[in-house]
C-alpha positions in Angstrom: -15.1 22.7 -17.0 -12.0 20.6 -17.7 -10.9 17.4 -16.1 -7.7 16.7 -14.4 -4.6 16.4 -16.5 -3.5 12.8 -17.3 -0.8 11.3 -15.1 2.6 11.3 -16.8 5.8 9.4 -17.0 9.2 10.6 -18.1 12.0 8.6 -19.7 15.6 10.0 -20.1 17.4 8.0 -22.7 21.1 8.5 -23.5 20.6 7.5 -27.2 17.8 7.5 -29.6 17.1 3.7 -29.4 17.7 3.1 -25.7 14.3 3.7 -24.7 12.9 1.2 -27.1 15.1 -1.8 -26.1 15.1 -1.2 -22.4 11.6 0.6 -21.5 9.4 0.2 -24.6 7.1 -2.2 -22.8 6.7 0.2 -19.8 6.1 3.2 -22.1 3.5 1.3 -24.1 1.8 -0.2 -21.1 1.4 3.1 -19.3 0.2 4.8 -22.4 -2.5 2.2 -22.7 -3.3 3.0 -19.0 -3.9 6.8 -19.9 -0.5 8.1 -19.0 1.1 10.8 -21.0 4.5 9.2 -21.6 7.3 11.6 -22.6 10.8 10.6 -23.9 13.9 12.8 -23.8 16.8 11.5 -26.1 19.9 13.2 -25.0 21.6 12.2 -28.3 20.9 10.5 -31.6 23.6 7.8 -30.9 25.2 9.0 -34.1 28.7 8.1 -33.5 28.8 5.0 -31.3 25.4 3.3 -32.0 24.9 3.7 -35.8 27.4 1.3 -37.3 25.0 -0.1 -39.9 24.4 3.6 -41.3 28.0 4.4 -41.4 28.8 1.2 -43.3 26.7 2.3 -46.2 29.3 4.7 -47.4 28.9 8.4 -48.5 27.5 9.1 -45.0 27.6 12.2 -42.9 26.9 12.9 -39.3 23.9 15.0 -40.3 22.6 12.2 -42.5 23.0 9.7 -39.6 21.2 12.0 -37.1 18.3 12.5 -39.5 17.9 8.7 -40.0 18.1 8.1 -36.2 15.6 10.9 -35.5 13.2 9.4 -37.9 13.6 5.9 -36.4 13.1 7.2 -32.9 10.0 9.3 -33.8 8.4 6.3 -35.4 9.3 4.2 -32.3 7.8 6.7 -29.9 4.7 6.9 -32.0 4.3 3.1 -32.0 4.5 3.1 -28.2 2.1 6.0 -27.9 4.5 8.6 -26.5 5.9 12.0 -27.3 9.6 12.4 -27.8 12.0 15.5 -27.8 15.8 15.4 -28.8 18.5 17.5 -26.9 21.2 16.6 -29.5 24.1 16.9 -27.1 26.2 14.4 -28.8 27.5 10.8 -27.9 30.8 9.0 -27.7 31.7 11.0 -25.7 28.5 12.5 -24.2 28.9 15.7 -22.2 26.3 17.9 -20.3 26.7 21.5 -19.4 24.6 23.5 -17.1 22.4 24.7 -19.9 21.4 21.1 -20.7 20.8 20.4 -17.0 18.4 23.2 -16.7 16.8 22.3 -20.0 16.0 18.9 -18.4 14.7 20.6 -15.3 12.3 22.5 -17.5 11.1 19.2 -18.9 10.5 17.8 -15.4 8.4 20.9 -14.4 6.4 20.8 -17.7 5.7 17.0 -17.6 5.3 16.6 -13.8 6.1 12.9 -14.0 4.7 10.3 -11.6 7.8 8.2 -12.3 11.0 8.4 -14.2 12.8 5.7 -16.1 16.5 5.9 -17.1 19.8 4.0 -17.3 21.7 2.0 -14.7 23.9 3.8 -12.3 26.9 2.1 -13.7 28.0 0.8 -17.1 31.5 0.1 -17.8 30.8 -0.6 -21.5 29.1 2.7 -22.2 30.0 5.8 -20.2 27.1 7.8 -21.8 24.5 5.7 -20.0 25.4 6.5 -16.3 26.0 10.1 -17.5 22.4 10.1 -18.5 21.3 8.8 -15.2 23.3 11.4 -13.3 21.7 14.1 -15.4 18.2 12.7 -14.8 18.7 12.5 -11.1 20.3 16.0 -10.6 17.6 17.6 -12.8 14.9 15.8 -10.6 16.6 17.3 -7.5 16.7 20.9 -9.0 13.1 20.6 -10.3 12.0 20.0 -6.6 13.8 23.2 -5.3 11.5 26.1 -4.6 14.5 28.6 -5.2 15.0 27.5 -8.8 13.0 29.9 -10.9 10.6 30.8 -8.1 6.9 30.8 -9.0 7.2 27.8 -11.2 5.3 24.6 -10.1 7.9 22.3 -8.7 7.8 18.5 -9.0 7.2 16.1 -6.1 9.4 13.2 -5.6 8.8 10.8 -8.5 10.4 7.3 -8.1 13.3 6.7 -10.4 13.6 3.2 -12.0 16.8 2.2 -13.8 16.0 0.0 -16.8 18.0 -3.1 -17.7 21.6 -2.6 -19.1 22.9 -4.7 -21.9 25.1 -6.8 -19.5 23.6 -6.4 -16.1 26.1 -8.4 -14.1 28.9 -6.1 -15.2 26.9 -3.0 -14.3 26.0 -3.9 -10.7 22.3 -3.9 -11.7 19.8 -6.1 -9.9 16.1 -5.9 -10.7 13.7 -5.4 -7.8 10.7 -4.7 -10.0 9.5 -7.0 -12.8 6.9 -5.4 -14.9 4.5 -7.5 -16.9 4.4 -6.0 -20.4 2.6 -8.9 -22.1 -0.3 -6.9 -23.2 1.9 -4.1 -24.6 4.4 -6.5 -26.2 3.1 -6.1 -29.8 3.5 -2.3 -29.3 7.1 -2.8 -28.2 8.0 -5.1 -31.0 6.6 -2.6 -33.5 8.9 0.0 -31.9 11.8 -2.4 -32.0 11.3 -2.8 -35.7 11.6 0.8 -36.2 15.2 0.6 -35.2 16.6 -0.4 -38.6 20.1 0.8 -37.7 20.5 -1.8 -35.0 18.6 -4.8 -36.4 21.1 -7.1 -34.7 19.5 -6.3 -31.3 15.9 -7.2 -32.2 16.2 -10.8 -31.3 18.4 -10.2 -28.3 15.8 -8.0 -26.6 13.0 -10.4 -27.4 14.9 -13.0 -25.6 15.4 -10.6 -22.5 11.7 -9.9 -22.5 10.8 -13.7 -22.6 13.3 -14.4 -19.9 12.0 -11.7 -17.6 8.6 -12.9 -18.3 9.5 -16.5 -16.9 11.0 -14.8 -13.8 8.0 -12.6 -13.3 5.7 -15.7 -13.4 7.9 -17.5 -11.0 7.7 -14.6 -8.6 4.0 -14.5 -8.4 3.8 -18.3 -8.0 3.7 -20.8 -10.9 0.2 -21.8 -10.1 -1.1 -18.2 -10.4 -3.7 -17.9 -13.1 -2.2 -14.7 -14.5 -0.4 -15.4 -17.7 2.9 -13.4 -18.1 4.9 -13.9 -21.2 6.9 -10.9 -21.5 8.3 -8.6 -18.8 10.9 -5.8 -18.2 13.2 -5.6 -15.3 13.9 -2.4 -13.3 16.0 -1.5 -10.3 14.6 1.3 -8.0 16.9 4.0 -6.6 14.6 5.2 -3.8 12.8 3.2 -1.1 9.1 2.6 -1.6 7.0 4.4 1.0 3.9 2.3 1.8 1.3 1.5 4.5 0.8 -1.9 3.2 3.4 -4.6 2.5 1.1 -7.0 0.7 
């Protein structure tokens, strides 16, 4: 007799480091809670987000991809998650129907309770909203009875947009502050795996501390719960509930 499968969460990341900076705490926290966390990296970020590697000289795209894959795999392991790579390219990123259906297959295989992906807009990086559009369309198709009839469809997992690098310019406003204090060490270990973007380590530490202060303020400064680190998310769909507490 086998038990019920573990609940799962899905992360759709445009580049191989995005999931670390923006959702590493959520991934590690839910992995600690028994969720099977799965990450899809649509690209390795080999062209636009690997400047440190390209500056080494005698570098090729294949070498950059290999290095970025190794970093992302190590980071996912540090977070307690599984990861797969679509390798559809970046700067520019483009997705065809085959890629869309491949992501639909991931949804149906993983059966996520929730989905984490990029902001709806990002004037600094068009790859990011493209990833969000792909994640949302795949979610819709994965719900469709007529797509590959006989397969188990997905329900309606909530979709949360993680924090972009400059939220004010991306029309991103968090309506969820997730306390990641207990998982921060896991996230920072994953951050340290991203050797190709070491300049962002301190930046995203500051972001987590700032969101931690805001989270503490939103539960009341006299609350006994200690929140030091947090991540912000913007939900796309309404929360359906019978209790507003």
